[in-house]
N, C-alpha and C positions, 0 to 999 in steps of 0.2 A: 398603412396603419396610422390611425389618429394618435399622435403622441401628446396631444395637449393635455390629456388627463394623467400624465406621468410627471412626477418630479424629476428634473434634470440636474445632473451633477457633472461637472468638468473636472478632470483629473489629468495630470501628466502620466502617471502609472497606476495601473489597477492590477492586483495580484489576486488570482481565484485560487483559494485554498490556504489552509493555515497548518499544514503539517510541517516537518522540519525544512523542507524545500522551500515552501511559501514564506514561512517567517524568517529564514535565513535570508531570502531575497529581499523581504521587508526591511530587515535590519541593515543590509548594505545599502539599499536604495535610500532608506531614511538618512543614513550618515552621508550620503551623496547628494542630500538636499533635493530629492526627487519628490518628497511628500507622498509616499505611497499610500494607497487605500487597499487594504486587505479585506476581502469578502471571504469569511469563514463559514464553511458548510457544517454538515454533521458527519461524524462527531468533531467538534472544535478541537483543533490540535491534531487531526488525522488519525490514522491507524494506530499510532504509537500510544494514544490514550487508551487503547484497548489492551495494552501490554502492562503487566504488573511491573516485575523487576527488570530493568535494563543494565546489564553488566559489561556491554561492550561499546559504551560510548565513551570517548576519551574525557579525562577530567573528573571521572567519579569512580575512584578506586573501589569504593564500597558499593557501588551500584546506586541506581536512582530509580524511582518509580516512574513509569512512562508518563503518566498525567502531570507528575512534579517536573519532569524534564520539560514538557511541552509548556508549562506555565512560566519556566525560566526563559524559554525561548520568546514567549509573547512579552514578558516584562521587559527583556532587553530591546526588542524591536520597538515596543512603545515609548521606552525611555528616550529614544532617538527621533521620535516624531511620527512613528508609523501609526496610521489610523485603522482600527480593526471594527468592522461592522459584521453582525450576523445576518445572513441571508442566503438565498438560493437563486443562482443564475438560471433563469428559465430559457433565455434565448440570447444568442449572439448575432451581431451583424458585422462581419469583417471585410464588407465589400467595398469600402472606401478607406481613406486614411484616418477619418473619424471612427475609431472602433467603438461599437456600441454594445453595452451588456444591459439586458432587460432583467431586472429583479422581480422577485415575487411580491415585493411590497410597492409596486407601481412606481419603480424608480428606474430611470434610465441613466446609466453611466456612460458619458462620452470622454473617451480615453485616448491619449496620443499613443500609448503603448500597453500592452497587457502581457503579464507572465501568468502562464497556465500551471498550476502545481496541484492539480485535482486528484492525483495519486491513482492508484489501482486497488481494487478491492479483491481479496481472496475469495475464489469460489468456495462455497461451503457444501455440506452434505444435505442441507435442508432439515436437520433434526433440531427439535425444540431445545434439547439441552446443550447444543453448541454454544448458543449465546449465553447461557447460564454459567458455562464451564470455561469460556475463553479466558487465557491467562490462568486458569486453575487446573491445568491438565490437558486442555485442548488448545492447539496451537496451529499456526499456519507458517511458522518460521523456526526451522530447527537451529540455524545460526543464533537466533535470539534466546531460545529457550531451552535447547538441548542440555546445557550444563546442569540445569536444575534436577535432571533425571539420571544422574550418575548412579550406575549399578542397579538401575531399575529396568522393568520391561515396558517396552513402548511399541506402538503400532504406527505405521505410515500408511495412509490410504492413497492410492494412486497407482498409475501405470506408465507414466511418462518419465522423461529425463529429471525432471524436477523431484519426482517421487524417489528415484534411485539416489539422486545427489543428497536429499534429505536423509534417506536411510543410511548411507555411507558415513555422513557427517555424524550422525547419531551413534554410530558404532564406537566413536571415540569415548563416549560416556556411558551408554547404556549397556546392561548386561546382555539384553537380547532385543533385536529389532524385528518385528513382523511386518511384512509388506502385504497389505490387503488389497486385492485387486478383483474387480467384478468379472473379468474374463481370463481366458487362457493367453490371449494375445496382447502384446505390449505396444504401446506407442513409443516406448523409450528406444533410443538407438541401441544397436547390438553391443557396443563397447561399453555404455553404461550398464546395460543388463548384465554383461558378463562379469563386471566388477562387482555388482551386487550379489550375483550368484556365487561368486568365489569367495565371498566374505563369510567366515564361519559363524558370525554373530547375527546374520541375516537369514531369516527364513520366509518363505513365500506361502501365502494362503490365497489360493486362486479360486475363482468363480464364486466369490463371496463379497458381501456388503455389510457395512456396519448399519444396523437399523435402530439401535438405541445405545446411548452412553450414559452410564451410572457413575457417580450418584450426586446430583446437584444439592441434595439436602445436606451432604457432608462437604460440599465446597471443594470437592476434588473428584478425580477419576479413580473409580475402583475397578470397574469392568466394562466390558462392551457386549452387546448381543449381535452375533454374526448370523446372516442368512445365507445359506448355500443356494445359489441360483440354479443349480442343477437338480437338487433333491427337494428344495423349498423348505428344508428343515433349518431350524434355528438352533444355536448353541451359545452357551456363555463363556466368556474368555476373560479371566482376571488380567488387568493391565494397569499401568500407572500413568499413561499419557497417550493421548491421540494426536498425531500430526497429520493435518489435512494438506495433501500436495496434488490437488487436481486442477491447478491453474489459477490465473488471476485475470480479472476484467478490468482494463484501464478505463478510467472515468472520461471518456472522450466523445460520448454521443452527441453532445452539444456542438462539437466542432467538426463533424464528419463532412459537413457541406463546404468547409472552407480549408481545413488543414489536411496535409498529406499524412496518412496513417499506414502502418504496415498491416499485414493480412490479420493480425490479431488485434488490431485497434489502437496500438500505441502510436503516438506522435513521432514522426520522423523529424529529426533535428540535424543540422550540419553546422560546421564552424562554431562549435560551442553548444548554444542552446537555441540557435535561430531556426524558425520554421519558414514554410514557403510564403508566408504572409508577413510582409514588412511591418515591424513594430510588435509582432507577436512572437513571444518566447515561451519555451517549455522546459520544465525542470522537475526532477524527482521521479517517482515511480510511474508517472503518466508517460514518460518517455524512456524509461529504463526498465527494460524486461530481463536484465542480466543479474543484477547485483542486489537491488531492492533492500537496501540497508538505510537506517537513518543517517548514517555519517555521509554516504554517498549522496543521499538526497540533499542534505544540508550543503554539500560542496557544489552540487549542481545549482542550488539555489542562489549561492554566492556568484557562480558564473553567469546566471540569468541577469542578475541585477547589474553586474559590470557590462554585459552586452547590451542591456537596455539603455544604461547610462551613456554609452558611446553612441548608440543609435539616436538618442534625443539630442545629444550634442551636435550631430550632423544634420538635423532638421533645418 
């Protein structure tokens, strides 16, 4: 590749991603005089910017809006010297100690170390209304949003362990939880399925799919239209919230030729946030398929910055 047409930047540390993990890593790295460069993608601030009220992040007893929380993360990291730019990493080259990142604006970043915090995206149903109602009755996180639907009727879409976990958690708040699954067979483990079936608040609606969510014009969920996959008949169901639990996709396609990934595409780390490539670290939802919370992402961002600082000190 002819690199002469590219602007070249040399950095000690480059952080890819600007969610809770990436910005916490930036804060700790900046305070450690590593002069980190953060490349924020879309949406800036990560998935948390798609959440309205956040009530389970410590230090905010009255709750905080997701975008406001991420602005505070950003301000604090910049206060200590983190540099944040907007761009998309189109390609990486981790074949040598000089770690290269190729951006969409004809820039090459040569970095001694890289922290990957690109997160994971929830799989969606593919309905137009989803994006209009996310945070307004459509959610991909019961732990984040279940509290807002106390004594209301909600549905969980999915048939795996995560769907059963979401449904069971929601029974703490909701009056009724309906699990909508497109088949009769479940991917969920038997123990999780048995727990859900034995909960009197949970009801299963099988061989059915959500084909429409109403009502974006009212900025809230009022009902859904279900299609029965056996009869092809459609029916209307009054509901207050839709929780989508059909899995997550880690944003790791850029790194598959270099980093060890598990069968679902999450980056495998050991000894904290270390990957199989020296100088490359990973934190947040891109390597956490278990917890997927803002607070755990932030904690792993701190770990990644400390791991990176130790790595650079030994070069």
